[in-house]
C-alpha positions in Angstrom: -53.2 35.7 -2.1 -56.0 33.2 -1.2 -59.5 34.7 -1.2 -61.7 34.2 1.8 -64.9 34.7 -0.3 -67.4 31.9 0.1 -67.8 30.0 -3.2 -71.0 28.2 -2.4 -74.1 30.3 -2.9 -77.8 29.3 -2.6 -79.7 30.9 -5.4 -82.6 33.0 -4.2 -80.9 33.8 -0.9 -80.0 37.3 -2.1 -82.9 39.4 -3.3 -82.7 40.6 -6.9 -83.4 44.4 -7.1 -86.3 45.5 -9.3 -84.0 47.0 -11.9 -82.2 43.7 -12.5 -83.4 41.4 -15.3 -81.2 38.4 -14.2 -79.0 37.2 -11.4 -75.9 35.1 -11.8 -73.3 33.6 -9.6 -69.6 33.9 -10.7 -67.2 31.0 -10.1 -65.7 33.1 -7.2 -69.1 33.0 -5.5 -69.9 36.7 -6.3 -73.7 37.2 -6.9 -74.2 39.7 -9.7 -77.4 41.5 -10.7 -77.5 42.0 -14.4 -79.2 45.2 -15.6 -81.1 45.6 -18.9 -77.9 46.8 -20.5 -76.1 43.6 -19.8 -73.8 45.0 -17.1 -73.2 43.0 -14.0 -73.5 44.8 -10.6 -72.5 43.0 -7.4 -75.5 42.2 -5.3 -75.7 44.6 -2.3 -77.0 41.9 0.1 -74.2 39.5 -0.9 -71.6 42.2 -0.5 -72.7 43.0 3.0 -72.5 39.4 4.0 -69.3 38.5 2.2 -67.1 41.5 1.9 -64.2 42.1 4.3 -61.4 44.7 4.2 -59.3 42.1 2.5 -61.9 41.4 -0.2 -63.4 44.9 -0.6 -62.1 45.0 -4.2 -64.9 42.6 -5.2 -67.4 45.5 -5.3 -65.5 47.3 -8.0 -67.3 47.0 -11.4 -67.9 48.7 -14.7 -71.0 50.5 -13.4 -73.4 52.0 -16.0 -75.4 53.7 -13.2 -78.3 51.2 -12.9 -77.4 50.2 -9.4 -76.6 53.7 -8.0 -80.1 54.9 -7.1 -80.5 51.9 -4.8 -77.0 51.9 -3.4 -76.1 53.2 0.0 -72.3 52.5 -0.1 -71.4 56.0 -1.2 -68.5 54.6 -3.3 -69.9 55.3 -6.8 -68.6 58.2 -9.0 -71.6 58.1 -11.3 -75.1 59.3 -10.8 -77.6 56.8 -12.3 -80.4 59.3 -12.1 -78.9 62.0 -14.3 -75.9 60.3 -15.9 -73.3 62.8 -14.8 -69.9 62.0 -13.3 -69.7 63.3 -9.8 
């Protein structure tokens, strides 16, 4: 299956959240915000612009909870504020 995700990304186009210590761009074009624990979280602004029903899987990640307090997608099963599985 060929992905329709844009691979060319202009650094700085997608704001890095305050909790992120670094931002990287994967070879797929996915912009990830890296937390202080070294975990990559898909950038919310990038996801809004680039995710379709076909590519919604791209938001799945090994979340340690750092991105949850700022997330509005409602898809997380982990509470970053208290560390408890929902």
